C-alpha positions as CSV (number, residue, x, y, z in Angstrom):
1,X,11.5,20.1,19.9
2,X,13.5,19.4,16.7
3,X,14.0,21.8,13.8
4,X,14.8,21.1,10.2
5,X,15.7,23.6,7.5
6,X,15.1,22.7,3.9
7,X,16.4,24.3,0.7
8,X,13.2,23.3,-1.0
9,X,10.2,21.3,0.1
10,X,6.8,20.4,-1.4
11,X,4.1,22.1,0.7
12,X,0.3,21.3,0.2
13,X,-0.1,23.9,-2.6
14,X,3.3,24.8,-3.9
15,X,7.1,24.2,-3.7
16,X,8.8,26.6,-1.2
17,X,12.4,27.5,-0.6
18,X,14.2,28.1,2.7
19,X,11.6,26.4,4.8
20,X,12.1,25.6,8.5
21,X,9.9,23.0,10.2
22,X,9.6,22.6,14.0
23,X,8.5,19.1,15.2
24,X,7.3,18.6,18.7
25,X,8.1,15.7,21.0
26,X,5.1,13.7,19.8
27,X,6.3,13.8,16.2
28,X,3.8,16.4,14.9
29,X,4.7,19.5,12.9
30,X,4.3,22.5,15.2
31,X,5.3,25.3,12.8
32,X,6.2,25.7,9.1
33,X,8.1,28.9,8.3
34,X,8.8,29.9,4.7
35,X,11.6,32.0,3.3
36,X,13.8,32.1,6.4
37,X,17.4,31.5,7.4
38,X,18.3,28.4,9.5
39,X,17.8,29.0,13.2
40,X,20.3,27.9,15.8
41,X,20.4,24.1,16.1
42,X,18.3,23.4,13.1
43,X,19.3,20.4,11.0
44,X,20.0,21.5,7.4
45,X,18.5,19.4,4.7
46,X,18.2,19.6,1.0
47,X,15.1,18.9,-1.1
48,X,12.1,17.0,0.4
49,X,8.6,15.8,-0.4
50,X,5.9,14.4,1.9
51,X,5.9,10.8,2.8
52,X,3.6,8.6,0.8
53,X,1.2,5.9,2.2
54,X,1.4,2.4,0.6
55,X,-2.2,1.3,0.3
56,X,-1.8,-2.4,-0.3
57,X,0.6,-4.9,1.0
58,X,0.7,-8.7,1.4
59,X,4.0,-8.8,3.3
60,X,4.3,-12.6,3.3
61,X,4.5,-12.7,-0.5
62,X,7.8,-10.9,-0.5
63,X,9.7,-14.3,0.0
64,X,8.3,-15.8,-3.2
65,X,9.1,-12.8,-5.4
66,X,10.8,-14.1,-8.6
67,X,9.7,-17.8,-8.0
68,X,6.7,-17.7,-10.3
69,X,8.5,-16.6,-13.5
70,X,8.5,-20.1,-15.2
71,X,5.8,-20.9,-17.7
72,X,3.6,-23.8,-17.0
73,X,2.3,-26.4,-19.5
74,X,-0.6,-24.1,-20.6
75,X,-1.4,-20.4,-20.4
76,X,-0.3,-18.7,-17.2
77,X,-2.5,-16.2,-15.4
78,X,-3.3,-14.9,-11.9
79,X,-4.9,-18.2,-11.1
80,X,-1.9,-20.3,-11.9
81,X,0.3,-17.8,-9.9
82,X,-2.1,-18.3,-7.0
83,X,-1.4,-22.0,-6.8
84,X,2.3,-21.3,-6.4
85,X,1.5,-18.8,-3.7
86,X,-0.6,-21.4,-1.8
87,X,2.2,-23.9,-1.9
88,X,4.7,-21.2,-0.7
89,X,2.6,-20.0,2.2
90,X,1.9,-23.5,3.5
91,X,5.4,-23.5,5.0
92,X,5.4,-20.1,6.7
93,X,5.8,-19.8,10.5
94,X,5.2,-16.6,12.6
95,X,9.0,-16.0,12.7
96,X,9.1,-16.2,8.9
97,X,6.2,-13.7,8.5
98,X,7.8,-11.2,10.9
99,X,11.1,-11.4,9.1
100,X,9.6,-10.9,5.7
101,X,7.4,-8.1,6.8
102,X,10.4,-6.3,8.3
103,X,12.2,-6.5,5.0
104,X,9.2,-5.3,3.1
105,X,8.8,-2.3,5.4
106,X,12.5,-1.4,5.1
107,X,12.2,-1.5,1.4
108,X,9.1,0.7,1.5
109,X,10.8,3.3,3.7
110,X,13.8,3.4,1.4
111,X,11.7,4.3,-1.6
112,X,9.6,7.0,0.1
113,X,6.6,5.2,1.7
114,X,6.1,6.2,5.3
115,X,3.0,4.2,6.2
116,X,1.5,1.0,5.0
117,X,-1.9,-0.7,4.7
118,X,-1.2,-4.4,5.5
119,X,-4.0,-6.4,3.9
120,X,-3.3,-9.3,6.2
121,X,-4.9,-12.7,5.5
122,X,-2.4,-15.4,6.6
123,X,-3.9,-16.0,10.0
124,X,-3.6,-19.6,11.1
125,X,-1.1,-22.4,11.6
126,X,0.0,-24.6,8.7
127,X,-2.8,-27.0,9.1
128,X,-5.4,-24.2,9.4
129,X,-5.7,-24.4,13.2
130,X,-5.9,-21.0,14.9
131,X,-3.0,-20.2,17.1
132,X,-3.6,-19.8,20.9
133,X,-3.7,-16.1,20.2
134,X,-5.8,-15.9,17.0
135,X,-4.0,-12.6,16.3
136,X,-0.5,-14.2,16.5
137,X,0.3,-13.4,12.9
138,X,-1.1,-9.9,13.2
139,X,1.1,-9.4,16.2
140,X,4.2,-10.3,14.1
141,X,3.1,-7.8,11.4
142,X,2.9,-5.1,14.1
143,X,6.3,-6.1,15.5
144,X,7.8,-5.6,12.1
145,X,6.3,-2.2,11.9
146,X,7.8,-1.4,15.3
147,X,11.3,-2.6,14.2
148,X,11.3,-0.5,11.1
149,X,9.4,2.6,12.2
150,X,6.8,2.6,9.5
151,X,3.3,3.7,10.4
152,X,0.8,0.8,10.2
153,X,-2.8,0.6,9.1
154,X,-3.7,-3.1,9.9
155,X,-6.4,-4.6,7.8
156,X,-7.3,-8.1,9.0
157,X,-8.9,-10.0,6.2
158,X,-12.3,-11.7,6.3
159,X,-12.0,-14.8,4.1
160,X,-14.8,-17.3,4.2
161,X,-15.4,-18.9,0.8
162,X,-13.6,-20.0,-2.3
163,X,-16.0,-18.4,-4.8
164,X,-19.4,-16.8,-5.4
165,X,-22.3,-18.7,-4.0
166,X,-20.6,-19.5,-0.7
167,X,-18.5,-22.3,-2.2
168,X,-16.4,-24.1,0.5
169,X,-12.8,-23.0,0.8
170,X,-10.2,-25.2,-0.9
171,X,-7.2,-26.7,0.9
172,X,-4.8,-24.0,0.0
173,X,-7.0,-21.4,1.7
174,X,-7.2,-23.2,5.1
175,X,-4.8,-20.7,6.7
176,X,-7.0,-17.7,5.7
177,X,-10.5,-18.9,6.8
178,X,-12.5,-17.5,9.7
179,X,-16.2,-17.6,10.5
180,X,-17.8,-14.3,11.7
181,X,-17.3,-15.2,15.4
182,X,-13.6,-15.9,14.8
183,X,-13.3,-12.7,12.8
184,X,-14.6,-10.7,15.7
185,X,-12.0,-12.3,17.9
186,X,-9.3,-11.6,15.3
187,X,-10.2,-7.9,15.3
188,X,-10.0,-7.7,19.1
189,X,-6.6,-9.4,19.1
190,X,-5.4,-7.2,16.2
191,X,-6.5,-4.1,18.1
192,X,-4.5,-5.3,21.2
193,X,-1.4,-5.9,19.1
194,X,-1.8,-2.6,17.2
195,X,-1.9,-0.8,20.6
196,X,1.8,-1.6,21.0
197,X,2.8,0.3,17.9
198,X,3.2,4.0,17.1
199,X,0.8,5.6,14.6
200,X,-1.5,2.5,14.4
201,X,-4.9,2.4,12.7
202,X,-7.3,-0.6,12.6
203,X,-9.5,-1.3,9.6
204,X,-11.2,-4.3,8.0
205,X,-10.7,-6.1,4.7
206,X,-13.4,-8.3,3.3
207,X,-11.0,-10.2,0.9
208,X,-13.2,-10.0,-2.2
209,X,-16.8,-10.5,-3.3
210,X,-16.0,-14.1,-4.0
211,X,-14.5,-14.8,-0.6
212,X,-17.0,-12.8,1.6
213,X,-20.7,-12.6,0.8
214,X,-22.6,-9.3,0.9
215,X,-24.1,-10.5,4.3
216,X,-20.6,-11.3,5.6
217,X,-19.4,-7.8,4.6
218,X,-22.3,-6.1,6.4
219,X,-21.6,-8.1,9.5
220,X,-17.9,-7.2,9.4
221,X,-18.8,-3.5,8.9
222,X,-20.8,-3.7,12.2
223,X,-17.7,-4.9,14.1
224,X,-15.6,-1.7,13.6
225,X,-16.5,1.9,14.2
226,X,-15.3,4.2,11.5
227,X,-12.1,2.5,10.3
228,X,-11.0,2.0,6.7
229,X,-12.6,-0.7,4.6
230,X,-10.5,-2.4,1.8
231,X,-11.6,-5.0,-0.7
232,X,-10.1,-6.6,-3.8
233,X,-12.6,-6.1,-6.7
234,X,-12.6,-6.6,-10.5
235,X,-8.9,-7.6,-10.7
236,X,-9.3,-10.3,-13.3
237,X,-11.7,-10.9,-16.2
238,X,-12.6,-14.3,-14.7
239,X,-13.8,-12.6,-11.6
240,X,-16.1,-10.4,-13.7
241,X,-17.4,-13.4,-15.5
242,X,-18.0,-15.4,-12.3
243,X,-19.8,-12.5,-10.7
244,X,-22.0,-12.0,-13.7
245,X,-22.9,-15.7,-13.6
246,X,-23.6,-15.7,-9.9
247,X,-25.4,-12.3,-9.4
248,X,-26.3,-11.0,-12.9
249,X,-24.1,-7.9,-12.2
250,X,-20.5,-6.9,-12.7
251,X,-18.3,-6.8,-9.5
252,X,-18.2,-3.0,-8.9
253,X,-21.9,-2.7,-9.8
254,X,-22.8,-5.5,-7.4
255,X,-20.7,-4.0,-4.6
256,X,-22.4,-0.6,-4.9
257,X,-25.8,-2.3,-5.1
258,X,-25.2,-4.3,-1.8
259,X,-23.0,-1.9,0.3
260,X,-22.9,1.7,1.2
261,X,-19.6,2.6,-0.5
262,X,-18.2,5.9,0.7
263,X,-14.9,7.6,1.6
264,X,-13.9,4.9,4.1
265,X,-13.6,2.4,1.2
266,X,-10.5,1.5,-0.8
267,X,-11.3,-0.7,-3.9
268,X,-8.1,-2.6,-4.6
269,X,-7.3,-2.9,-8.4
270,X,-10.7,-2.2,-9.8
271,X,-9.1,-2.9,-13.2
272,X,-12.1,-4.1,-15.2
273,X,-14.9,-1.5,-14.9
274,X,-17.4,-0.2,-17.5
275,X,-18.1,3.6,-17.8
276,X,-20.9,3.5,-15.2
277,X,-18.7,1.7,-12.7
278,X,-15.9,4.2,-13.2
279,X,-18.2,7.1,-12.6
280,X,-19.7,5.4,-9.5
281,X,-16.4,4.9,-7.8
282,X,-15.1,8.4,-8.6
283,X,-18.3,10.1,-7.3
284,X,-18.5,8.0,-4.1
285,X,-15.3,9.4,-2.6
286,X,-13.8,5.9,-2.4
287,X,-10.2,5.4,-3.3
288,X,-9.0,3.1,-6.1
289,X,-6.0,1.2,-4.7
290,X,-3.6,0.7,-7.7
291,X,-0.6,-1.6,-7.7
292,X,0.8,-1.2,-11.3
293,X,4.0,-3.3,-10.8
294,X,2.1,-6.3,-9.3
295,X,-0.8,-5.9,-11.8
296,X,1.7,-6.0,-14.6
297,X,3.5,-9.0,-13.2
298,X,0.2,-10.9,-12.9
299,X,-1.1,-9.8,-16.3
300,X,-4.2,-8.2,-14.8
301,X,-4.6,-5.3,-17.2
302,X,-4.4,-1.5,-17.1
303,X,-6.6,0.6,-14.8
304,X,-8.8,3.1,-16.6
305,X,-7.0,6.0,-15.2
306,X,-7.9,8.6,-17.8
307,X,-11.7,8.6,-17.4
308,X,-11.4,8.0,-13.7
309,X,-9.2,11.1,-13.1
310,X,-11.4,13.2,-15.4
311,X,-14.4,12.2,-13.2
312,X,-12.5,13.5,-10.1
313,X,-11.5,10.0,-8.7
314,X,-8.8,9.5,-6.2
315,X,-6.3,6.7,-6.3
316,X,-3.6,5.3,-3.9
317,X,-0.4,3.4,-4.8
318,X,0.4,0.0,-3.3
319,X,3.1,-2.6,-3.8
320,X,0.8,-5.7,-3.2
321,X,2.9,-8.9,-3.8
322,X,6.2,-6.9,-3.6
323,X,7.5,-8.3,-6.9
324,X,9.3,-5.0,-6.8
325,X,9.0,-2.1,-4.3
326,X,9.7,1.3,-5.8
327,X,7.3,4.2,-5.5
328,X,8.6,6.0,-8.6
329,X,8.4,2.9,-10.7
330,X,4.8,2.2,-9.7
331,X,3.7,5.8,-10.5
332,X,5.6,5.7,-13.8
333,X,4.0,2.5,-14.9
334,X,0.5,3.9,-14.2
335,X,1.2,6.7,-16.7
336,X,3.1,4.5,-19.2
337,X,0.3,1.9,-19.2
338,X,-2.1,4.6,-20.4
339,X,0.5,5.9,-23.0
340,X,0.8,2.4,-24.5
341,X,-3.0,2.0,-24.7
342,X,-3.8,5.5,-25.9
343,X,-0.6,6.0,-27.9
344,X,-0.1,9.5,-26.5
345,X,2.3,11.2,-24.0
346,X,1.5,12.9,-20.7
347,X,-1.9,11.3,-20.8
348,X,-2.8,11.8,-17.1
349,X,-1.5,15.4,-16.7
350,X,-3.8,18.4,-16.8
351,X,-3.3,20.7,-19.8
352,X,0.0,22.6,-19.3
353,X,0.7,20.8,-16.0
354,X,3.4,18.4,-14.7
355,X,2.5,14.7,-15.1
356,X,4.5,13.7,-12.1
357,X,3.0,16.4,-9.9
358,X,-0.6,15.5,-10.7
359,X,0.0,11.8,-10.1
360,X,2.0,12.4,-6.9
361,X,-0.5,14.8,-5.4
362,X,-3.4,12.6,-6.3
363,X,-1.7,9.5,-4.8
364,X,-0.8,11.5,-1.6
365,X,-4.4,12.5,-1.0
366,X,-5.9,9.2,-2.0
367,X,-3.4,7.0,-0.1
368,X,-3.7,9.0,3.1
369,X,-7.6,8.8,2.9
370,X,-7.5,5.1,2.2
371,X,-5.4,4.3,5.3
372,X,-6.7,7.1,7.5
373,X,-3.1,8.0,8.1
374,X,-2.1,11.7,8.4
375,X,0.6,11.3,5.7
376,X,0.7,13.5,2.6
377,X,0.9,17.1,3.8
378,X,3.7,19.2,5.2
379,X,1.6,21.6,7.4
380,X,1.1,22.6,11.0
381,X,-0.5,19.8,13.0
382,X,0.4,17.0,10.5
383,X,2.6,14.1,11.4
384,X,6.2,14.8,10.5
385,X,6.6,12.4,7.6
386,X,9.0,13.6,5.0
387,X,11.4,12.2,2.4
388,X,14.7,13.9,1.4
389,X,15.9,13.3,-2.1
390,X,19.5,13.3,-3.2
391,X,19.6,16.7,-5.0
392,X,23.2,16.1,-6.1
393,X,22.3,12.9,-8.1
394,X,22.8,13.5,-11.8
395,X,19.1,12.8,-12.4
396,X,18.1,15.8,-10.2
397,X,21.0,18.3,-10.8
398,X,19.9,21.6,-12.3
399,X,16.2,20.9,-11.6
400,X,13.8,22.7,-9.2
401,X,10.2,22.2,-8.3
402,X,8.0,20.0,-10.5
403,X,10.9,19.5,-12.9
404,X,12.8,17.8,-10.1
405,X,9.7,15.7,-9.2
406,X,9.2,14.6,-12.8
407,X,12.8,13.7,-13.1
408,X,12.6,11.5,-10.0
409,X,9.4,9.8,-11.0
410,X,10.1,9.3,-14.7
411,X,13.9,8.7,-14.8
412,X,14.9,7.8,-11.3
413,X,14.1,5.2,-8.7
414,X,14.5,4.5,-5.0
415,X,18.2,5.3,-5.2
416,X,17.3,8.9,-5.2
417,X,15.8,8.7,-1.7
418,X,18.4,9.8,0.8
419,X,16.7,10.2,4.2
420,X,13.3,9.5,5.6
421,X,11.5,10.6,8.8
422,X,8.3,9.1,10.2
423,X,6.6,11.0,13.0
424,X,9.7,13.0,13.5
425,X,11.9,9.9,13.8
426,X,14.8,9.4,11.4
427,X,14.3,5.9,10.0
428,X,16.4,6.0,6.7
429,X,19.8,7.6,6.5
430,X,21.9,7.7,3.3
431,X,19.4,5.6,1.5
432,X,19.4,2.7,4.0
433,X,16.9,1.9,6.7
434,X,18.6,2.2,10.1
435,X,17.6,-1.4,11.1
436,X,18.6,-2.9,7.7
437,X,21.5,-5.2,8.8
438,X,19.5,-7.0,11.4
439,X,16.5,-7.2,9.2
440,X,18.5,-8.6,6.3
441,X,20.0,-11.3,8.5
442,X,16.6,-12.4,9.8
443,X,15.1,-12.5,6.3
444,X,18.0,-14.5,4.9
445,X,17.5,-17.2,7.6
446,X,13.7,-17.2,7.1
447,X,13.9,-17.6,3.3
448,X,16.5,-20.3,3.6
449,X,14.3,-22.2,6.0
450,X,11.3,-21.8,3.7
451,X,13.1,-22.9,0.5
452,X,14.4,-26.0,2.2
453,X,10.8,-26.9,3.3
454,X,9.4,-26.2,-0.2
455,X,12.1,-28.4,-1.8
């Protein structure tokens, strides 16, 4: 058993001082004792918060971050960015994917994420041929999780079509495509690889309503018993227009009309919803998977957070394309987006309450639900995931409780994260993942190889 004594830590209902946590050999919290002196042998730590789950990751896109910031001959959009992404991923090998995923997971840990939902759709070899092990790429994702120590919810993607109406896939999507029989094989292989990791959870991810029909989604749902279900929905206005043209309904409306959406579901982005759709998502218990930094980079639009939170909706935070990985910045941009639209301050806070605390607590609950990971609470029986902040940094000096949390989220960044534990294992020390040197070296080699191939 290991023991940790904190000057201050965020428990499920309140901040508490002089708290000692005992962690068993399986990485679970055995006891939480408040207002006590350090016991013999306890490691003394400063200020901590629970580890956050990152609900949405495409790890292979980390290598192209910054390469799409040149304007084309016309108006740029998500759809022009997607063409660049297709060209980039044409050259990725399993070694490249593992190296990029390991860097992504180091960066997540270093900013306060302790688990990740990998929305994994780069399945096949460069010409679209399945590998001998159809789950080869999934295995590399799991290997990266093992290297870094992050907890993994693996979400193999079902991608069949290029658009509504079962339009055939285009050439740039050849590495994503599986029929339903292959998808079942992929899930079996993914489960096998995930079994070699700690804290692994298997879910499914119909890519989107345009890439998987409602019948495809129902078939995929029958392949998994009780795991999380993630789907991109209503990210861009063109998607809304295409869905209306093909089905007569808006994307979220169509999804709810054709599927039994409940607490297992995470609707990624859900940017463009009307009031009825906002209400439907909030009341269903599903989680909205928000990725503010990526959504801003792609020009998607702002999520309708104000009415959604007022209706009791839950959201999770993801870093998606990894244009930048920083938990505080993503939460900050969610609030700032609404401030810019509504021309008010502290828009998403409850009257008299801390803005950072409301957003952090909601994201903790929503993200853990979306990944079916036990992150988000420091309490007996929970996995020992906690994040220690640098209380001596000028940004946090003189603060306690919610003031400290607000200062981190609205004036700080990942540099304020000092140490991180996942399942009782120390994975970040002094702001740096323990495996960083080896991961950086492998990533540098991979990206050099890729850029030479692209050129």
